[in-house]
SEFI-213535 format. One line per field, with one value per residue: residue in one letter; x negated, y negated, z of N, C-alpha, C in turn. Coordinates in Angstrom, 3 decimals. Atoms other than C-alpha are relative to their C-alpha. Last residue first. Layout:
rest: a_... .
n_x: X_... .
n_y: Y_... .
n_z: Z_... .
ca_x: X_... .
ca_y: Y_... .
ca_z: Z_... .
c_x: X_... .
c_y: Y_... .
c_z: Z_... .
end
This chain:
rest: y_p_f_w_w_a_i_f_l_k_a_p_p_t_n_p_r_k_i_w_v_m_p_a_k_q_q_d_i_q_a_q_i_l_e_k_a_i_q_y_s_y_w_p_t_q_a_t_p_q_c_i_w_d_k_k_s_p_i_y_y_s_a_h_h_y_a_v_s_l_f_t_s_y_s_i_w_h_g_q_i_a_d_p_h_i_y_p_s_s_y_s_p_a_s_l_p_p_f_l_q_a_f_y_c_v_q_q_r_i_m_s_p_d_i_g_l_s_i_f_h_s_r_t_e_e_k_y_l_l_p_l_q_k_q_l_l_k_e_t_k_e_l_l_a_d_k_r_n_p_g_i_w_n_a_l_p_h_s_h_r_v_t_t_d_y_i_y_f_k_y_v_l_e_v_h_l_v_t_d_t_h_t_d_l_l_l_f_d_l_e_g_i_t_i_k_q_r_f_v_q_i_n_k_a_i_l_t_y_h_p_h_c_s_i_y_y_e_f_l_q_e_v_r_k_g_l_v_e_n_p_p_i_v_l_t_t_a_t_p_p_p_y_t_a_p_l_p_s_f_d_f_l_a_f_d_f_p_v_e_k_t_f_l_c_p_s_s_l_f_d_r_f_y_h_q_l_m .
n_x: 0.191_-1.216_-0.244_-0.404_-1.030_0.126_-1.309_-0.815_-0.271_0.762_0.424_-0.403_0.473_0.418_-0.050_0.219_-0.459_-0.176_-0.971_-0.002_-0.876_0.407_0.859_0.289_1.125_0.600_0.755_-0.761_-0.520_1.690_0.707_-1.197_0.372_1.621_-0.328_-0.893_1.145_0.596_-0.446_-0.633_-0.968_-1.732_-0.165_-0.729_-1.388_-0.636_-0.779_1.048_-0.772_-0.468_-0.153_0.431_-0.350_0.020_1.583_0.496_0.116_1.088_0.459_1.037_0.690_0.243_2.124_0.229_-0.041_1.101_1.166_-0.135_-1.219_-1.600_0.244_-0.328_-0.926_-0.952_-0.792_-0.981_-0.921_-1.118_-1.727_0.119_-1.964_-0.975_0.444_-0.735_0.852_-0.823_1.001_1.496_0.145_1.320_0.545_0.976_1.672_0.456_-0.367_-0.605_-0.801_-0.860_-1.396_-1.766_-0.712_-1.174_-0.936_-1.912_-0.823_-0.766_-0.531_-1.454_-1.523_-1.009_0.176_-0.041_-1.517_-0.686_-0.789_1.123_0.740_0.795_0.907_0.327_-0.985_0.749_1.177_0.188_-0.007_1.706_0.078_1.072_2.047_0.712_0.369_1.572_1.241_0.737_-0.462_0.589_1.458_0.866_1.187_0.999_0.672_0.596_0.773_1.466_0.191_1.504_1.424_-0.546_-1.147_-1.180_0.001_-0.461_0.442_-0.661_-0.455_-0.087_-0.129_0.722_0.907_1.282_0.456_0.937_-0.100_-0.535_-1.392_-0.030_-1.038_-0.506_-1.210_-1.393_-1.264_-1.692_-0.776_-1.073_-1.535_0.085_-1.465_-0.922_-0.859_0.456_0.249_0.591_0.926_-0.083_1.146_0.656_1.128_1.521_0.209_0.427_0.306_-0.379_-0.097_0.489_-1.167_0.349_-0.155_0.277_-0.887_0.154_-1.435_1.176_-1.027_-1.339_-0.773_1.060_-0.787_0.367_0.025_0.504_1.121_0.463_0.342_0.770_1.067_0.979_0.883_1.108_0.560_0.229_0.625_1.316_0.870_0.432_1.176_1.253_-0.307_-0.970_1.010_-1.119_-1.489_-0.400_-1.323_-0.487_-1.571_-0.074_0.967_-0.614_-0.583_-0.381_-1.574_-0.035_-0.041_1.096_-0.972_0.482_1.467_-0.023_0.680_-0.027_0.035_0.999_-0.767_0.672_0.917_0.997_0.385_-0.211_-1.105_-0.355_0.861_0.823_0.518_-0.535_0.557_0.894_-0.466_-0.702_0.905_0.178_-0.923_-0.012_1.345_-0.216_-0.885_1.050_0.387_-1.132 .
n_y: -0.864_-0.413_0.983_1.515_0.233_1.529_0.202_0.969_0.891_0.596_1.006_0.971_0.332_1.404_0.125_-1.475_0.474_-1.060_-0.437_-0.946_-2.082_-0.796_-0.772_-0.842_-0.745_1.367_1.030_0.148_0.591_1.801_0.377_0.829_0.951_0.562_-0.081_1.442_1.655_0.349_-0.147_1.076_0.480_0.632_0.320_-0.798_0.789_-0.507_-0.941_-1.438_-1.501_-0.658_-0.983_-0.254_0.191_-0.361_-0.929_0.582_1.161_-0.366_1.243_0.129_1.326_-0.580_-0.191_-1.038_-1.186_-0.250_-0.745_-1.376_-0.268_-0.617_-1.219_-1.272_0.244_-1.249_0.010_-0.317_0.257_0.963_-0.404_-1.218_-0.313_0.579_-0.977_-0.953_-1.275_-0.621_-0.737_-0.019_1.359_0.072_1.570_0.095_-0.243_0.779_0.335_-1.065_0.004_0.872_-0.646_1.149_-0.830_0.072_-0.831_0.528_-1.218_-0.785_-1.068_-0.443_-0.550_-1.188_-0.524_0.891_-0.270_2.178_0.181_-0.339_-1.091_-0.890_-0.145_-0.366_-1.599_-0.301_0.374_-1.079_-1.388_0.216_0.048_1.066_-0.325_-0.573_0.631_0.498_-0.922_-0.605_1.756_1.116_-0.582_0.235_1.193_0.990_-0.857_0.200_1.446_0.109_-0.070_0.501_0.444_1.566_0.958_-0.292_-1.229_0.458_-2.426_-0.307_0.713_-0.909_-1.345_-0.807_-0.652_0.942_1.467_1.002_1.436_0.889_0.219_1.077_-0.142_1.029_-0.377_0.969_-1.217_0.551_-1.755_-0.294_-0.116_0.271_0.888_-0.577_0.733_0.549_1.178_-0.206_0.039_-0.751_1.111_-0.542_0.259_-1.287_-1.144_0.092_-1.629_-1.158_0.320_-0.849_-0.291_-1.070_0.113_1.850_0.354_1.477_1.164_0.668_0.990_0.028_0.334_0.930_0.634_-0.217_0.927_1.726_0.656_0.472_-1.099_-1.283_0.514_0.067_-0.895_-0.535_1.372_-0.233_-0.937_-0.172_0.690_-1.958_-0.415_0.364_-0.041_1.151_0.919_1.014_-0.687_-0.849_0.793_0.444_1.536_1.839_0.539_0.180_-1.659_0.578_-0.120_-0.969_0.997_-1.473_-1.425_-0.610_-0.438_-1.619_-0.757_-1.157_-1.736_-1.568_-1.092_-1.173_-0.724_0.256_0.671_0.843_0.075_1.236_1.609_-0.232_1.098_0.806_1.586_0.357_1.628_0.780_0.273_1.053_1.202_0.119_-0.061_1.700_0.571_0.141_1.048_1.335 .
n_z: 1.297_-0.125_1.370_0.156_-0.950_-0.616_-0.437_-1.106_-0.461_-1.348_0.553_-1.392_-1.264_0.431_0.522_1.031_1.003_1.100_0.642_1.113_-0.016_0.889_0.026_1.486_0.335_1.068_-0.964_-0.883_-0.127_-0.284_-1.440_0.221_0.563_0.266_-1.488_-0.212_0.105_-1.227_-0.834_0.254_1.448_-1.059_0.705_-0.305_-0.649_-1.683_-0.018_0.880_-0.045_1.530_0.679_0.674_1.165_1.048_-0.050_0.261_-1.474_-0.633_-0.485_-1.302_-0.747_-1.482_-0.158_0.117_-0.500_-0.784_1.130_0.206_1.313_-0.061_-0.664_0.928_0.725_-1.062_-0.930_-0.215_-1.645_-0.335_-0.178_-0.412_0.104_-0.948_-0.994_-0.277_1.262_-1.008_-1.676_0.489_-0.194_0.153_-0.192_0.572_0.039_0.342_1.541_1.359_-0.206_0.527_0.529_1.032_0.109_-0.519_0.812_0.378_0.991_-0.367_1.223_-0.736_1.382_0.046_1.272_1.807_0.062_0.412_1.176_1.153_0.173_-0.919_0.759_0.756_-0.395_-1.182_-0.035_0.548_-1.241_-0.849_-1.133_0.281_0.383_-0.762_-1.197_0.452_0.367_-1.538_-0.671_0.145_0.666_-1.469_-1.191_0.529_-0.454_-1.772_0.386_1.103_1.243_0.592_-0.903_0.802_-0.843_-0.334_-1.176_-1.753_-1.707_-0.526_-0.574_-1.293_0.546_0.580_1.154_0.034_1.061_-0.682_0.303_1.537_0.198_1.130_0.322_0.290_1.049_-0.593_0.493_0.089_0.571_-1.076_1.388_-1.142_0.221_-1.309_-0.661_-1.924_0.585_1.214_0.166_1.924_0.792_1.308_0.537_0.630_0.109_0.931_0.894_1.069_1.342_1.206_-0.101_-0.138_-1.424_-0.179_-0.961_0.261_-0.603_-0.446_-0.971_0.296_-0.806_-1.194_-0.798_-1.922_-1.273_0.326_-0.181_1.374_1.284_-0.937_-0.017_1.087_0.059_-0.913_0.406_0.827_-1.116_-0.800_0.985_0.775_-0.906_0.418_1.075_0.360_-0.527_-0.109_0.939_-1.068_-0.425_-1.222_-0.045_0.429_-0.827_-1.085_-1.374_-1.035_-0.847_-0.601_-0.626_-1.447_-0.303_0.440_-0.816_-0.673_1.585_-0.150_1.457_-0.471_-0.541_0.847_-0.854_0.092_-1.464_0.077_-0.813_-0.586_-0.496_0.701_1.114_0.584_-0.596_1.187_-0.583_1.368_0.899_-0.456_0.631_1.671_0.189_-0.066_1.036_1.439_0.213_0.590 .
ca_x: 28.296_27.679_24.067_22.936_22.994_20.374_19.878_16.477_15.313_12.053_12.921_12.656_12.405_15.477_16.941_19.443_18.784_17.255_16.644_15.003_15.861_14.306_16.611_17.903_18.426_21.430_22.104_24.798_23.089_20.298_23.528_25.555_21.786_21.870_26.194_25.585_22.261_25.029_27.490_25.427_23.139_19.809_16.143_13.495_11.084_8.498_8.273_7.047_8.313_5.676_4.246_4.028_7.304_6.186_5.520_9.058_10.943_12.001_15.343_16.028_18.656_20.476_22.263_26.257_27.649_25.875_27.964_31.132_30.617_29.232_25.890_27.256_28.581_25.384_23.710_20.632_17.178_14.702_11.520_7.633_7.440_3.703_1.975_2.657_0.393_2.172_0.229_1.076_4.993_7.188_10.762_13.476_15.368_18.453_21.221_18.906_17.342_13.875_11.786_8.255_5.190_2.530_-1.165_-2.636_-6.828_-7.929_-11.281_-13.456_-17.163_-19.628_-22.583_-21.507_-20.844_-24.335_-24.231_-27.097_-24.316_-24.442_-23.895_-21.045_-18.760_-20.384_-18.791_-15.447_-14.977_-16.490_-13.633_-14.513_-13.892_-10.003_-8.940_-8.929_-5.932_-4.127_-3.039_-3.995_-3.445_0.129_0.373_0.196_2.718_5.197_5.325_5.746_8.804_9.667_12.175_15.577_16.050_14.264_11.410_11.478_10.233_12.137_9.352_6.942_7.560_7.977_10.201_12.722_16.092_16.321_19.739_17.962_16.641_13.454_12.612_9.309_7.444_3.932_0.916_-1.882_-5.345_-7.920_-11.275_-14.876_-17.215_-20.793_-23.301_-25.782_-24.870_-24.513_-24.155_-21.139_-21.430_-17.898_-15.541_-12.803_-9.703_-9.827_-7.581_-6.094_-6.236_-6.622_-6.577_-10.094_-10.795_-10.223_-10.708_-10.659_-9.950_-12.381_-10.048_-12.582_-16.575_-19.756_-18.277_-20.150_-19.608_-20.534_-20.481_-16.902_-15.722_-16.337_-14.395_-11.553_-11.666_-10.847_-8.022_-6.434_-6.538_-5.579_-2.909_-1.842_-1.631_0.706_3.187_3.413_1.593_4.564_2.575_-1.242_-3.113_-7.390_-8.569_-12.177_-10.819_-7.537_-9.351_-9.503_-10.925_-14.763_-15.547_-16.860_-14.447_-15.962_-13.507_-11.681_-12.178_-10.016_-11.806_-10.925_-9.029_-10.211_-8.332_-6.566_-3.281_-1.778_-3.624_-4.980_-6.804_-3.542_-1.877_-0.117_-2.596_-0.714_-1.408_-2.492_-5.542_-2.459_-0.999_-3.913_-4.235_-1.010_-1.384_-5.140_-2.475_-0.071 .
ca_y: -21.860_-23.851_-24.271_-24.515_-20.729_-19.954_-16.188_-16.081_-13.072_-10.422_-7.525_-4.018_-2.596_-1.889_1.732_1.556_-2.052_-2.859_-6.159_-7.210_-9.748_-13.224_-14.487_-18.181_-19.376_-21.408_-19.212_-17.357_-16.980_-15.136_-12.446_-13.026_-11.153_-8.519_-7.517_-8.531_-5.639_-2.982_-2.858_-3.631_-0.185_-0.736_0.888_1.500_0.701_3.862_3.897_-0.113_-3.102_-6.097_-8.195_-11.831_-11.459_-9.544_-12.052_-13.008_-9.622_-7.755_-7.447_-4.414_-4.184_-1.440_-2.564_-2.023_-4.529_-7.473_-7.941_-7.774_-11.699_-11.932_-12.353_-15.297_-17.353_-16.865_-18.414_-16.942_-17.523_-16.240_-13.978_-14.484_-17.782_-18.339_-16.060_-18.537_-20.869_-24.723_-27.192_-27.505_-26.420_-23.714_-22.787_-20.208_-19.017_-21.167_-19.010_-16.971_-20.493_-20.500_-18.689_-20.081_-17.938_-19.957_-20.162_-23.128_-22.724_-26.164_-27.471_-30.325_-29.856_-30.846_-33.385_-36.435_-34.112_-33.769_-30.541_-29.681_-28.429_-31.547_-33.223_-31.812_-32.575_-36.262_-36.243_-34.713_-37.377_-40.342_-39.072_-37.928_-34.419_-35.518_-37.157_-33.337_-32.934_-36.350_-38.706_-35.744_-32.676_-34.486_-35.494_-32.192_-30.861_-32.902_-32.742_-28.863_-29.483_-28.837_-27.771_-27.584_-23.988_-22.332_-24.637_-27.037_-26.896_-30.191_-32.879_-31.125_-33.219_-36.641_-38.576_-37.492_-36.704_-32.828_-31.731_-28.307_-27.044_-24.810_-22.410_-22.546_-20.660_-21.706_-20.606_-22.949_-22.306_-25.536_-25.250_-27.516_-26.235_-25.585_-25.747_-23.401_-22.704_-19.032_-19.159_-20.649_-21.715_-22.247_-23.790_-22.575_-24.619_-28.443_-28.860_-32.329_-34.996_-33.186_-35.181_-35.251_-38.861_-38.119_-34.245_-32.378_-28.514_-26.166_-23.695_-21.490_-21.803_-20.784_-17.696_-16.786_-16.738_-15.661_-12.130_-11.462_-9.328_-11.162_-14.005_-11.749_-11.069_-14.326_-15.072_-12.385_-13.297_-16.653_-15.369_-12.615_-16.796_-18.358_-15.295_-15.398_-12.464_-9.972_-6.766_-8.160_-8.375_-6.851_-6.745_-5.306_-2.077_-1.548_-0.563_-3.298_-1.227_-2.060_-4.009_-1.312_-3.253_-6.590_-9.207_-10.986_-15.035_-17.197_-20.022_-22.895_-25.848_-29.444_-32.432_-35.749_-33.830_-32.811_-29.471_-28.795_-26.560_-24.633_-24.517_-22.256_-19.561_-15.815_-13.661_-10.787_-10.145_-10.612_-7.939_-5.568_-6.103_-5.364_-2.481_-1.882_-2.416_0.116 .
ca_z: -11.008_-8.210_-7.775_-3.987_-3.105_-5.812_-6.380_-7.274_-9.909_-10.537_-13.628_-13.502_-16.314_-19.251_-19.022_-17.425_-15.100_-12.215_-10.388_-7.927_-5.588_-4.116_-1.650_-2.383_1.907_3.113_6.202_4.424_1.714_3.144_4.665_0.867_-0.425_1.898_1.860_-1.978_-1.875_0.009_-2.777_-5.965_-5.531_-3.161_-5.122_-2.603_-4.595_-4.814_-8.725_-8.304_-8.114_-8.635_-5.554_-4.924_-2.885_-0.563_2.377_1.594_2.360_-0.576_-1.815_-3.916_-6.520_-8.549_-11.717_-12.084_-10.971_-12.102_-15.463_-13.199_-11.718_-8.396_-9.199_-11.596_-8.056_-6.286_-9.466_-11.025_-11.504_-13.447_-14.035_-14.079_-15.733_-15.106_-17.775_-19.697_-18.724_-17.524_-18.907_-22.794_-22.266_-22.690_-21.812_-22.873_-20.918_-20.243_-19.242_-17.491_-15.160_-15.784_-13.065_-12.350_-9.401_-8.860_-8.550_-8.276_-7.140_-6.757_-7.132_-5.305_-5.962_-2.948_-4.034_-2.228_1.105_1.753_3.655_6.440_8.995_10.590_7.061_7.268_10.092_10.104_6.184_7.315_10.438_7.920_5.430_1.354_1.790_2.771_-0.018_-1.248_0.809_1.587_-2.050_-4.382_-3.075_-1.504_-4.631_-6.536_-3.745_-4.079_-8.384_-8.021_-5.669_-1.813_-0.067_-3.465_-1.836_-3.895_-4.406_-7.388_-10.379_-12.624_-12.619_-14.459_-17.909_-15.765_-16.666_-14.446_-13.913_-11.797_-13.416_-15.384_-12.097_-12.929_-9.954_-8.178_-6.411_-4.466_-3.905_-3.443_-2.568_-1.758_-3.097_-1.428_-3.874_-2.661_-5.909_-6.262_-10.638_-10.331_-6.592_-6.799_-2.626_-1.370_1.325_1.689_2.778_4.434_6.996_8.360_10.320_13.882_17.196_18.906_18.662_14.512_13.878_10.613_10.858_8.390_7.330_5.906_5.629_3.318_1.554_-0.755_-4.923_-8.213_-7.440_-6.204_-3.661_-0.506_-2.851_-3.046_0.372_1.338_-1.307_0.258_4.024_2.560_0.749_3.379_5.785_3.636_3.469_7.063_9.569_10.554_9.508_10.744_7.950_8.020_4.744_5.922_8.309_6.859_3.441_0.453_-2.533_-3.641_-7.132_-9.032_-12.145_-11.208_-9.620_-12.603_-13.114_-11.203_-12.426_-9.755_-11.227_-11.458_-10.162_-11.490_-12.555_-16.411_-16.701_-19.616_-18.735_-18.362_-15.442_-12.751_-12.183_-12.675_-9.563_-11.025_-8.382_-5.432_-7.263_-7.022_-3.215_-2.893_-4.453_-2.542_0.939_0.010 .
c_x: -0.541_0.866_1.469_0.818_0.814_1.418_-0.329_0.788_0.496_1.602_0.017_-0.012_0.426_-0.733_-1.224_-1.252_-0.199_1.169_0.004_0.234_-0.282_0.639_0.339_-0.950_0.121_-1.362_-0.085_-0.588_0.673_1.492_-1.330_-0.691_1.161_0.396_-2.101_-0.095_1.523_-1.225_-0.665_0.242_0.855_1.061_1.786_1.731_0.856_1.296_0.169_0.477_-0.774_0.954_0.699_-0.283_-0.880_0.156_-0.276_-1.405_-1.440_-0.082_-1.421_-0.545_-0.909_-1.000_-0.566_-1.892_-0.312_0.288_-0.939_-1.467_-0.153_0.932_1.176_-0.201_-0.371_1.144_0.692_1.012_1.239_1.209_1.158_1.719_-0.457_1.399_0.265_0.341_1.334_-0.364_0.374_-0.699_-1.986_-0.641_-1.761_-0.630_-0.595_-1.288_-0.946_0.621_0.385_1.265_0.870_1.057_1.120_1.117_1.646_0.414_1.546_0.214_1.214_0.597_1.288_0.960_0.715_-0.485_0.238_0.843_0.343_0.933_-1.146_0.012_-0.864_-1.428_-1.289_0.254_-1.056_-1.767_-0.783_0.804_-0.533_0.443_-0.210_-1.131_-1.181_-0.134_-1.194_-0.740_-0.348_-0.483_-0.475_-1.494_-0.716_0.006_-1.259_-1.012_-0.434_-0.525_-1.009_-0.283_-1.083_-1.325_0.263_0.960_1.117_-0.015_-0.212_-0.096_1.291_0.671_0.166_-0.304_-1.291_-0.546_-0.884_-0.154_-0.920_1.074_0.285_1.759_0.535_0.994_0.720_0.971_1.407_0.065_1.269_0.743_1.054_1.966_1.063_1.696_1.508_0.529_-0.543_-0.938_-0.582_-1.718_-0.076_-1.344_-1.071_-0.623_-0.967_-0.037_-0.724_-1.121_0.523_0.794_-0.331_1.677_1.052_0.564_-0.872_0.358_-1.201_0.846_-0.606_0.492_1.403_1.221_-0.321_0.590_-0.412_-0.345_-0.023_-1.778_-0.608_-0.239_-1.318_-1.685_-0.095_-0.987_-1.894_-1.338_-0.377_-0.360_-1.069_-0.567_-0.244_-1.552_-1.618_-0.745_1.100_-1.238_0.823_1.481_1.231_1.651_0.442_0.938_-0.624_-0.566_0.905_-0.261_0.068_1.324_0.621_0.230_-0.514_0.618_-0.937_-1.190_-0.594_-0.535_0.035_-0.165_-1.575_0.972_0.244_-0.743_-1.805_-0.631_0.385_0.947_-0.066_-1.739_-0.964_-0.249_0.767_-0.070_-0.323_0.543_0.671_-1.074_0.109_1.141_0.250_-1.074_0.328_1.301_-0.965_-0.623 .
c_y: 0.500_0.308_0.887_-0.440_-0.994_0.133_-1.180_0.206_-1.014_-1.445_-1.002_-1.528_-0.757_0.445_-1.675_-0.373_1.621_0.640_1.051_0.967_0.268_1.761_-0.171_1.277_0.832_0.346_-0.387_-1.534_-1.443_-1.502_-1.191_-0.358_-0.663_-1.198_-0.929_-0.158_-1.362_-1.036_-0.651_-0.147_-1.577_0.573_0.142_-0.283_0.418_-0.605_-0.177_1.414_0.791_1.154_0.300_0.939_-0.545_-0.348_1.047_-0.095_-1.752_-1.423_-0.446_-1.578_0.774_-1.262_0.644_0.621_1.237_0.996_0.153_0.245_1.998_0.845_0.029_1.006_1.165_0.678_0.819_-1.304_-0.033_0.338_-1.078_0.483_1.929_0.473_-0.291_0.870_0.600_1.842_0.568_0.431_0.037_-1.599_0.462_-1.341_-0.617_0.720_-0.998_-0.853_0.999_0.237_-0.794_0.651_-1.236_0.875_0.188_0.879_-0.053_0.571_0.312_0.887_-0.167_-0.354_1.648_1.248_-0.973_0.643_-0.909_0.124_0.147_1.182_0.555_-0.106_1.158_1.542_-0.211_-0.603_1.022_1.286_0.130_-1.154_-1.695_0.144_0.415_-1.619_-0.301_1.047_0.757_-0.855_-0.675_0.271_0.332_-1.693_-0.611_0.546_-0.103_-1.576_0.009_-0.519_-0.944_-0.576_-1.342_-0.417_0.982_1.783_-0.897_1.247_1.124_-0.197_1.202_1.662_0.977_-0.366_-0.714_-1.358_-0.860_-1.616_-1.695_-0.576_-1.641_0.226_-1.036_1.087_0.344_1.040_-0.717_0.093_0.290_0.900_0.592_-1.237_0.491_-1.502_-0.496_-1.877_0.444_0.223_1.017_-0.214_0.821_-0.678_0.299_2.062_0.042_1.008_0.464_-1.202_0.389_0.544_1.549_0.091_-1.330_-0.812_-1.435_-1.418_-1.242_-0.751_0.079_-0.250_-1.135_-1.290_0.757_-0.608_-0.678_-0.584_-0.498_0.576_0.607_-0.786_-0.053_1.138_-0.015_-0.025_0.438_0.671_-0.500_-0.911_0.816_0.652_-1.254_0.505_-0.434_-1.605_-0.907_0.068_0.658_-0.659_0.943_-0.643_-2.012_-0.330_-1.067_1.537_-0.758_-0.102_0.759_-1.580_1.168_1.549_1.161_0.546_1.587_0.916_1.113_1.010_0.930_1.188_0.788_1.162_-0.540_-0.933_-1.620_-0.926_-0.940_-0.428_0.539_-0.575_-0.669_-1.450_-0.594_-0.316_-0.285_0.069_-0.677_-1.370_-0.401_-0.980_-1.406_-0.513_0.116_-1.789 .
c_z: -0.641_-0.889_-0.385_-1.071_-0.208_0.468_0.165_-0.305_1.526_-0.053_1.562_0.276_0.561_1.450_-1.049_-0.958_-0.769_-1.251_-1.170_-0.412_-0.946_-0.640_-1.708_0.319_-1.388_-0.662_-0.907_0.925_0.587_-0.632_-0.528_1.586_0.939_-0.483_0.579_1.314_0.004_-0.687_0.864_1.682_0.710_-1.370_0.889_-0.611_0.572_0.372_1.361_0.264_-0.499_0.461_-1.147_-0.936_-0.866_-1.561_-1.560_-0.305_-0.929_0.722_0.818_0.685_0.949_-0.023_1.699_-0.691_0.191_0.913_1.083_-0.811_-0.435_-1.022_0.315_0.336_-1.572_-0.824_1.036_0.970_-0.527_0.862_-0.174_0.139_0.142_0.444_1.769_0.823_0.115_-1.196_0.317_1.220_-0.200_0.437_-0.395_0.102_-0.580_0.011_-0.612_-0.644_-1.121_0.639_-0.958_0.105_-1.115_-1.285_0.442_0.086_0.125_-0.762_0.432_-1.269_0.285_-0.870_0.623_-0.784_-1.521_-0.524_-0.320_-1.338_-1.215_0.107_1.397_-0.419_-1.576_0.103_1.605_-0.505_-1.320_0.815_0.646_1.725_0.336_0.657_1.108_0.881_-0.417_-0.247_2.021_0.811_-0.238_-0.593_1.102_0.653_-0.821_-0.405_2.023_0.045_-0.433_-1.567_0.211_1.693_-0.196_-0.143_-0.028_0.044_0.824_0.532_0.356_0.890_0.936_-0.877_0.137_-0.785_0.655_-1.290_0.860_0.926_-0.819_0.182_-0.751_-1.010_0.049_-1.403_0.087_-0.325_0.421_-0.670_1.351_-0.807_1.528_-1.162_1.006_-0.138_1.728_-0.377_-1.093_0.034_-1.332_-0.755_-0.543_-0.769_0.812_-0.215_-1.084_-0.340_-1.455_-1.331_-1.625_-0.298_0.454_1.666_0.257_1.326_0.052_0.812_1.063_1.068_-0.289_1.306_0.928_0.206_1.860_1.598_-0.420_-0.398_-1.172_-0.712_0.252_-0.314_-1.368_-0.094_0.612_-1.087_-1.365_0.122_0.487_-0.785_-1.188_0.499_-0.280_-1.244_-1.546_-0.133_0.040_-1.002_0.469_0.115_0.932_-0.733_-0.638_0.588_1.844_0.778_1.144_0.890_1.558_1.114_1.603_0.126_-1.619_0.766_0.674_-1.293_1.327_-0.801_-0.120_1.142_-0.841_0.561_0.095_1.102_-0.110_1.069_-0.572_-0.601_-1.481_-1.235_-0.999_0.769_-1.576_-0.131_-1.454_-1.918_-0.134_-0.403_-1.446_-0.321_0.341_-0.796_-1.704_-0.514 .
end
């Protein structure tokens, strides 16, 4: 299970093409050599109740430990001002090929395409499944808060004490995302979005209740397993059982991710939006 989980992480889609429309550089999430050591319960320790964000950090750290081009210097670097935390740097790496120190911010998001958003930016329609975050909000936070943290005096003093010249550190963003356009209008393309980032679609809850979905099989992964793909061991549920599980999340105003399987069709990922009226 752990090795399957890590393999699914390695196949995670990077959100942007090289033509990223924001003022930051992308981390090169290059493949591991075929001989990399598979993770074990000793080398990759993920507590069962660990939230998705922390899981992704641990998976990325293990990836770095297996990669021949990178060495981990530090992670989760807290920056303080008068004993108050003003921010955190995700990862500090050494690129051994170029002898360059990298500050890497790690992002893993799930976005659905909201056709009701009216905005001039071409990526403004990508929002969180529960409408509590958005792609543009995250990129603005990166540009206005997380990346500038490197240049704060408090951060500079910290690195100088480690013998690192902060002016020589290069900043990059490793931005993973799984995107879900509406099933009613599934065609989507952008010069900025990597096509592999499209991982499924979304529908409204009322659409899920329609007869067209009554004869499929379903599985509702917990959020910590959203990065995963269905396997032969997936415990598929009937529509009636799935409906009860989905309804419980809808009642809490949560948009569940659902894996759906129809006869003679590969399993697919769906988000079911509680907030969309039809």
